[in-house]
N, C-alpha and C positions, 0 to 999 in steps of 0.2 A: 504494499500499500503505500502510496506517496506520502512524504513528509508531511505535505500541507493538508490531507485528507483528515477529516475529523469523524469521531463517531458521531452517529446521526443524532442520539440522546445529548451529546456535549453542545450541539450546535443548537439545539432546539432551548435547551436550557438557557442558553445565553441570552435568550430575547425576555426571559422571566417568566415563562408561559411554557406548556408543554404542547407541541404542534406535530401533526403528522402531515408531512408535503408528499405530493405524488412523486415530485422529481427535486433532484437537487444538484448543484454544479458539480459537487464531490463525486457524483456518478459518471461523469463523462468529462470530455474537455470542452473548453470555450474557447472561441475565437474573438480577438478584437473587435470584430465587425458584429459580433453576436452579443456582446456587452449590453446590459440593460440600463438605461440611463433615467434617472430619477431626480426629481425636485420637492424639497420641502420648504415651505414658508411660514413660518412661526412669528407670533407676535405677544408683546405683553404691553400693559397700560402704563400711563401716566409720568412715564421718563424715569429718570436714575438720578442717585445723589450724587452730587458733583462739588466736592470740597474744593476750597481753592488750590491751586498747586502748590502752594507753600505751606498749607495746612498741615497741622502734624498728623492729622487722621486721612490724609490723602492716599495712602495704600490700604488702610484700615477700612475705610468706609467708602471711597471713590469707586465709580463703575469703569472709567476710561484707563486704560493703561498709562504708564508713566514712559515717557519716550516714544519713539517711533523706529521703525525698522525691526531686526529679527531680536534686536538686545533691549526690548522692553521689558518693564517690569508689570507683572500683572497684579492688581489689587486683590485682596483676601478673596473678595466674593468670585472670582474666577479661578481659584486654586482648584475647585473641582474639575475643571476641564483641562488643567494644566498637562495631566498624563498624555494628553492627546495635542499639545503644545503644535508639533510638526503638521497637524491636520486641521488648525484651526487659524484663521485671520480675524482680527479686529479691525474694524472700518470706523473712522470718526471725519466729521465734517461734512458728510454727505446729506443731503436733504432734497425735498421737492421744493424748487423757488417758488412756483405760483401760490404756495401753501404756507409760506414762512410767516406770515401776519395773522394766521388764523388762530383762534382760540386754543386749537390742538384737539378739542374734543371729537374733531373729524379725522382724526388721526389714522385709525384704522381703516375707514373707507378710502383715504388716497394711499396708504402704504405700498401697496402692490400695483397700483394704476398709475399713480403720478398724475392724476386728472387736476384740472383746475377747477375745484369746489368752492373757491373763497366767497361767492357770491350766489352761486346757482348749482343745484346737484343735476341740472341738464347736461352738463359736461362731463358727467361721469363715463368712464372709458373701460376697455378690458383689463382684467388684471394680469400679471405677468405669467402667473401659475397657469391661467386659461389659455393663454397665448401659446405657451409651451406644450400644453395638453392637445392641441391642434396638431402638434407634429407627433408625440409619443404616447399620447393618451388612446389611441384607437387598437393597441396592442393587448389591453387588458379588460378585464369585465366592466371596470368603472375608470372612465377618462380621467376623474379626477376624486378625491374625497375631500369634502370640506367638512371642517369642524370648527366648533367653537364651546365656549362655557356655557353661553347662554341659549345657542341654538336658534334656529329660524333665520328670519330676516328683520322683523319688528317693524322696521320704515325705510325709507330709501336713503336716511341718514342714520350714522350711527347704528348702523344695520346687523351690528353682531355677525358680521362675516368678513372674510379677507377677500372673499372671490366674486367677481363680476364678468359676465358674459360679454361677448362681441358689442352688445348694445349699450352696455353700461348698467345692466340689471344686476341686482345683488343675489346671488346663488344661495338658497337657503344652507345653513349649517346643522349639522348632526352634533347633539350634545349628549345623549344617552349611550353609555355604553353597550347595554344590552342589544339596543336597536342598531348600533354600528356593527357588532358581532353578528347578529342575524343577517345584517344585509350581506355582508362580506363572507359569511360561512356557512349560514342557516339554509335550510331547505326553500326553494322556491313554491310559494303558496299556491293554491287554486286561486284565490283572490286577486294575486298579484297578476297570473296569467290572464285573468280575465280584464283586469284593468288595463293591460296592455292592449288586448283586442279592442276594448271599449275605445281607448285612446286612438287607436288605428283608424277607426271606423268616423270617429268624430273628425279628426284629422281630414279624412276624405271628404266629407260633408263641408267641412268650412273652404278648403280649396275649390270645391265645385261651386260653392256660393260666390267666393272671391272672384272667380273668372268670370262670371256672370255679371257682377257687379262692376267690376273693372272696364267694361265696354261703356257704360253710363257716367264714367267719372271724368272731372276734368283734370288737367295736368297736375295741379298740386295736390290734389286727392289722390291721384294714381300713384304718386311718389312715396305719400304715406302709407298707401295700401302696400306697396311694393316692400317697404320696411317690414311691417306688420308680416306679410308673407314669407320674408326670409326667415324671420323667427319661428313661424308654425313649420316650414320644410326643415329647419334645425330641429325641432322637436320630432319631427317625422324622421328623421334620421336616428335619432337616439331612441327612438320607439322601436325603429327596425334591428338597429345594433343590439337592444335589450332583448328581444325576441329570439335572435340569435344566439346570444350567450345563455339563454335558458336551457338550452341543450347540453350546455357543457357542464359537467359536475364542478360542484366549489371543492375548495380544499378541505379535508376533513380535519378539524380542529378539536383538541380535548380541552373544554373549558372548565374542567372540574377543579381547577386550583384558581381560577378567575372570579374574581367578586364583581360580576356584570351589573350588579343593582345597585352599586356604588354610585354616589351623585357627589354635587358641589358643597353639600354641607360637612363632606369630611375631604377637605381640599388637598391633602396630600394623597391620600389613596385615588382620589378620583384623577387628578391630573396623571398620576402615574399610570393609571389605567388607559387614559386617552393615549397617552404616548406609547405605552405597550401595544394598543390596538394599531396605531401607525405603523410600528415595527412589523407587526404581523402583516400587515396590508402589503407593504414593500417586500417582505420576505417570502409571500405568498405569491407575488406578482398579481395581487388582485387590482393593483392601481400602481402609475407609476408617478403621479402628481399628488400632492396632498397640502392642506394649509390647515393651521390651527390656531385659532385666536384664543388665547387662554383667558383674556379678560377683556371685557369691554370698556370704556370710559363713560360710564355712567353707572347709576344705581343698579345692582344686579347680583347675582351669587357670587361673583369674584370680589365684591366690596368686603366680604367676610373672609376672605384666603388668608390674611395674616393670622388670624388665630389659631391657623395649623402650626405656628411656631410660637403660640403664647403671647401675641400682641393684641391688646384688647383694641386699638385704634382699627378703622377701615382703610382700605387700600389709597383712596383718594386723600383723607386726610394725612396719613402717612407721606405721602408723596409731597406735600406742602412745606414740610418742616425745612428751615432754612438754616439753621444752627447745628442743631444735635443731629447728626445722620446716623447714630447708632441703629435705632429700630427701622428705618426705610432700608439701610443696607443690609440688615438683616433677612428683611423680607425679600429684597430683589434677588440676595444671595440664596434663598429658597427656591425661588423661580429658576435660578441660573442652575442650581443642584438639578433640579427636575429636568431641565433641558439637556445638561450634561451627561445624565445617566441616559437619556434617549440616544444621544449622539455617540455614547459609549456602547450601548448595546447593538447599535447599527456596525459599530466598528469591532464587534465580537463575533461576527455572523461571517464566516468564511463564504464567498462568492467569487468563482473562478480563480485567478491568480491574484486576487485581493480580497477586499472584505466588502460588505453591503455599503458601508460608508465611503468608499473609494468609489463607488457607483451610484452616490446619492448626494446631490449638492443641498445644503441644508442652510437656508436664509432666515437669519433669527434676530428681531431686534423691536424698534419701537420709534413712532413718528414725533416724539418729543426727547430734548434732552432733559433740561429741567422742566417741572410740571408748567404745561401750558406754553412753553418756547418750542415752536416747531422747527427749530434747526440744530445741525450736527446730531442727527440721529444716532443712537447705540446700537451698532450692528455686529453681530458675529457671523462669520461665513466659514463653513467647516466642509470637509468632505469633497467627494468630486474628482479625487485624484487621477482616475481613469477618464476623466472628462476633459484633462488638462489643467485643473486647478492646482495653484501652488499655494502652500500656506507657511505659517511660522513667524509672521509678522504684524505688527501693527502699522495700518497706514492711514495716514492723516491727510484730507482734502480740505483745500480752501473752500470757504461758503459758496463760491459763485460754481462749484461742479453738481449737477444735477444727479441726484441717485438713479435715475433712469438710465445713465451712461452704464452703471452696472448692469441694468436690467438688459441692455444690448449685448453686453459681453455675456451673460448666463443665457440668454435665448440662442446666441449663436452656438455656445459651446454645447448646447442640449438639443441641437437641430433644428430651431427655428430660425432660420436665416433671414437675418434684418440689419438694418442701417439704423432704424430710428425705432424709438419707443417712447411715448408720452412726449415729454421736452428733452429728450436726449440732445445732445450736442457733439458727442463721440462715444468711444467706449473705454473701458478701463482695463487696461492689458496688463497692469501690475499684479494681478490674482492669478495670472496664467504661468505656466511653465515656459519658461523662454526657450 
């Protein structure tokens, strides 16, 4: 047996759960062209603690590394991810220019889109995860997996989701572990089959009616109808795709050691389970694109997350601390630990000549630095070695560099060839292997 081959149970335990997979790379060789490319986008709310550079607690309570390049010093709250230092990059200075004067409670809405929502939400656009899914999402049962702690959409703004379709509409997020597990690994029910059949019939009727109506409309109304029909046809494609996947058995997963009924009232267990489901979704190739909004910037279950580490104050209140950063640093460190555990689990799973992390680019951060300041986003980029990403440094950019420049680079490395995304002005080559 080759030295990199692992016993099946060893691999499965590294994900923190018991999994039965129909096929794994250690059962056969994988060529470079066969490598799977994956993308994860994660978000936390309200910004980060930022003691002054000359403050005594700079490394104890600060978020941003001290120094740039490969010789940076990581603050205490990032020590949890330092065992993977060579697979992690910290970025600072980047932001979405059009949103720098916002109150920042719109942060999650623009984090992955870069749209100009300063005055109106009519300009919302596709998120980078959904753009990438157009290229790599058709190989899996689910083009993307959209998750948040609040779930649903709620409304067009502060919509509790990071993902937006090509028309800028928010994509509903899943927040119940049991439902996520059922969709990924549960049996297809008769009601689901019937629902798809009914949806197909309704789409046929809508298209027939629209074609008849189109003959009687003026030019402006025809354009509006064309936009609407484009959305209908997209749903039609998704419906046909779902019907085909119904014939393919789902991976067999042993969930006996998983508490799928856990909820946001027990934050540590809940967030850990959501991350574990993401690991499983990637490991079983159920999807190659996923997003997770751990918290929304408004009242919701995540306001109580600090109690998981014994802090009585809500997350929003903690973020407004301006002098004593000990508590907010403790809380952000708690979130960092959960994200680091997720990244570590991806790196513990062998896949081909590398790890699952080497084939997954993880983009994680927030759309504010200090609370309500929509500049200098705190960002951690990890993984993606086999897609050409190079790590091990803290990269700082001037305020005039759009975050969308990084999205252009990410899209190109994951197969969505483009020269422009949102308000991008170039790409960012420093994150790539030279």
